[in-house]
N, C-alpha and C positions, 0 to 999 in steps of 0.2 A: 754276104758272108758266102752266099751260094756260087759255086763252080765247077769247073769239069770233073772236080775231083771233090771226095767227101771234106767237108772240115772235120769230121772226128772219125775215128774209126775205132769200134770199142769189140774188144777180142773177149769172148766170152757172154752169153747169153742167159746167166743166171739173173737171181733178183738183184745183184751187186748191178751187173752192166746192163739190165735193162733198165733198171732204175735211173741210172746214170744216163742212158740214152734217150729216155723219156724227158729230162728234166733240160738237157741241150737242145732237143727238136721242139721243147715249148720257148726256148729263148730267137727260135730260127735257125738253128744250126743245120747244117744235113751231114746226116747221122748213117752210117752202117754200121751192123753189126753183123761178126762174124763167129759162129761156132761150131766145133768137131762134130757135134752133136744136135742136139733140138733145144730149143728155149725152153730152161726151166729143167732138163734134164737128169741132172746130177744132182749136187749137195740142197738145191732149192725145193727139188721133188721130194726129196728124203726126211727134208728136217720136218721136227714137231710142230716148230711153229710157236714156240712158248717164248714172249718176250717179256724176260722175268730179271731184272735188277737184282731184285729182291732173294733169288737163287743163285747168282752168278757173281756181283761184286761185294768183296768184302773190305777193300782198302782201297784210298783214292791215289786216282793215277790219271794221264792224260784222257786215258781211253773209258774209265771211268763214269767222268764227266759227259766224253761224247756218246757213251751208250743211255744217259740219262736225257740229254739231249734229244736223241734219236727217236726214244719212248714217247717225248714227249710232242714230237711231231708227228705222231703215228695216225692219230684220229684224224687230221685233216687232210694228210698223205693219203689215206685210205679215202675219206670221203672224195677229196678230188679225183682219185683215179678211178672209182667207181662213176662220177660223172661224165670223166672221158672218155672212158670204155664203153659204158653201159655194161659193164660185167659185175655181178656180185659178188662180195667180199665177205668170208666169214670169219667177222674180227670182234672180239670180246674183251673187255676190260672185266673181269671175274674175279681178279685178284687169287692169291695163292696160300694156300695154307702149308706149314712144314712142321712135321711131326716130332716130339720129343718121345721115344718111350721109356727112355730113364732119365735120372735126375743128374747124369755125366750129360748127356746128351741134349739136354736143356738147359746147362750151365753154358754149355758151348754156342748154342743159338741163341741164349741172351747176350753173349760178350759179343756174338757177331752184331745183333742186332741194334748194340748200344754204338758200335763203331759205322753201323749203315746210316745211324739219323744223323750224325754228323756230315753224311753226305748226301742229306734228302732224302733217303729211303725211307720213308714212313711203317712201321710195324706195331703191331697190339699184341699181347698175349691172350691165348683163348685156354680156357680149361677143356677138361673132354668134352662136356655139355656143348659147348660153345662152337666145338669142330663139327659134333655132329649136327649143329643147327644149320652150318655151311655145308657139311657134305656128309649127309646122311650113310651113304655107303660105306664109309668109317667104320659104321655102328655098329658091322658083323665082326672087325677085328677080334676076335676072344682071346687068341694068343698075344698080343701085345697090348698090354694095358697103357693109355697115352698119359705121360707124367705132365706134358703141357703142350703148347703150340705156339705158333707163331702166324698171323695172320698178315699177308702185305697187300693193299688193297690197289697199289698203284701197278701190280705185274698183271697181265693180259697173253694172251694168246692169237693169232692168225692161222688162216690156212695160207701158207707160201704157196701152193698149186693153183689156189685164185688169183692171188698175186701177180704172180709170173704168167698167168694166162692174160689177165688183165693189163699187164705191161704191155706184152705183145700186139693186143689191140692195141691200145693208147699210143704206142710207138709207129703201127702202122699207117693210123689215123694222120700222123705228125709228118706221115713223108718218111720213116727211117726205113732203110732197106735192110733185112734180116736174112740172112745166108745161113741156113742152115746146112750140116754136114759138109763145112767147109772147113779144114784143119789150116790153122794159122801154125807154119813151120820156122819163120821168123821175122822178126822186129828189127828194121833197122834206120834210125834215127839219123836223119842227115841235116844237118844246119836247120831249117825252118819248117821240115817235113819228116814225116814216118814213112818210109814204104813196109808197106805187108807183103809178106812172101807166102803163097799158100798153094805149093806145090807148082805145078809149072805153071802157075800165073801170081802176078802180083799186082797192088795197089799201092798208091801214093794218097795221103792224107795228111792236112796240115798239122793234125795232133791224132794221139792214139791212147788210147786207155786199153791195159793190160790186166782183167777182171775174169782170168782165165782158173779163178779158185785152185786146188790142190795141183793143177796141172801148168800153171803159168810159168813156173821156171824151167819148165820140160820146151819153152818156146827158146829158140837159140834168140840172144838179144845180145846185141853189141856193146852193153855196158854192165857193169856190176849189178847184179840185183837179189835180193834176199832169197834165199831157196825155199821154194815152197813144198809141202807133203801131204798127202792123206791122212788122215786119222779115221780107221774104220770105225765105225757106231751101229749098232744092230736097234731095232726099233721092232715093237710091236702093236699089232691093231687089234681091237676088239669090238663085238657090234652087241652096244647096249642102247636103251629106249633113250631118245634126246631129252635133255634135260636132268638126266638121271645123275651127274656129276656138275654140279654149279660152280666149281671152281677148281684149280690146279691143286693136286695134291701132291706133295714131296716129303721123302724120307730119305737122311743122308745123299746117297748116289741115285736115288731113285725116283722118276716122277710120273703122273699120272694125268693125264688132261683128256678133254672131249671136247669134239666138234660139234656145233650146232646139229649136225645128222645126227647125232649118236655113236660114231665113228670116235674108238675112246683109243688114244697111244701110250704106251707105257716104254719108258726108255731108263737107260742108254747103256751101251759100252763104250769103252776106250782102249784102241787097239791101234799100234804102230806098225801095220802088217804091210802096207804098198797098196797098191790097187787089187786087192782079193774080194773077188764079189762074191764068193760062198759064204753061205748062210752055213753058223757055225751052231749045231743043235746045243751043245753044251751052254752055251752062251745064252742062245734062247730059251733055255730049261731054266737057268739063273735069274732072267730078268723076268721072266712069269713066275716064281717062286718069291723074288721080291715084290714083284708087282700086288702080289695077291696078298701079303703081307700086309700091304697097307690097304688093298681092297678087295676082302675075301671074295666075294661076290664074282673076280673075273677068274676065279678057279671051275666057274660051271662052264659046261661044252656049249659053243662049240670051241674049238682050240684056236687061238690067236693066229694073224699072219704077221710073221717077219718080213723085215726087209731091212737093208744095209744103207750106209750112206757115206761119204767120205766129206769129212771137215777139213775144211783146207786150211793149212797151219803152218806158221813158220817155226824156228828155234826158238824166238823171243814169244812164243804164242800171243803175239801181236799183230794186229793187221798191219799192211803197208797199203797206206793212204797219201800218195804224194807225187810230186812231180819229180824226175830221175834229172837230177843236176839243172842243166838250165837247158833240156832238150824238148823237143816234142812229145815227149812221153809219160804218161802218168799210172801210176800202180794203184789197184782197188783189188787185195787180193790177200788172204791170210786171216779172215776174220774168224776162224774156228768157229766157235760155239755158237757166235753169234752173229751170222751173215744176214739173218733176216730182220733181228733188231736193230743193227747198224744201217739196212739199207735207206732209210732216208735220210739220215745226215750222210751219211757218203755221198749219197747222189748229190745233195744239197753244196758239199763243200767242194768235190771236186768239177761239179757243172761249174760254180762258180768262178774258180782259177783258171778253168781252160776258157771260158767266154773271155774273162779279162784277158789274158794271152793273145786272144783271137782281136783284142782292139774294141769290142762292143762295150754296148750301154751298162748300167748298173745293174745290180741283180738284188733278190731278197732270198733271206737262208729259209730255205725250205720251203717257199711255193712255188708259184709258177715263175718262170726265169723270164 
């Protein structure tokens, strides 16, 4: 498969693009990654890393099954990536507690849980004592009495910055060429190849993957593709003692989770305001207030550190993971709130399709190709 030009060019060096590149390189493909910024520098850097179908999926769809499949791939994905890269990855299957402060909220949670069990998402009811046994920090919540809660044992977290760093290392060890600060301006599918234009220069690859997140449809592609756009989200970071929060805690649109080093993240907000990188203090204050209603200890100084990220969305709020007609171009963008979660399954699916189109041997879903 090796030749004077790449077998596959991947446009976008976030967790989706680098996961695909890694799987392709494992199969012996010659792969080049191009990114306008740096590896994992946008949505992958900003994401909290919550792998939580229990908090995201309410009804069956093609993507609900795909998300559950991807969650199932995660433990082996992380283990394999750590082994190949030599990089430690903070991955914790700690479950999630979702709180109800009123009977109405509990009725809604219970109804959702019934529907989720049909999808294979397990949960169990907790009373206030059960919540505090799993998450003692919630005990301080004097203003909000816990009517009941659900515990989702399958929900997990991963540090996406660890994952993208490990992917970059694993890709380089497999011979992947990574070109940072190289903006792709156009993609030209031409028969059995794709021409990639990057300013004054260009390169040709047998296949290409467009995985540039919210920026994907800003690249000139001579075939119709769905529009992508950013959904801005604010997150807050707190410094707590490691191990002080042993599970994800959620209430309505608010969540709090903790990394292994004690860094605790609260989120989030949803804004369709374009690529506006400004921190909105009123939104920061609102998230902080909501987070403190769940874990009042977060009100103690120092103040949290805020940042923003751009979730990559499409109008359907569903990902585009597919080949474009019979061209050599594949799409892998629009993962919205679930890019971190869907990375293993997206990489397995697209790498298998691309390898088949190049005429190589058999592949195995989710593992080394």
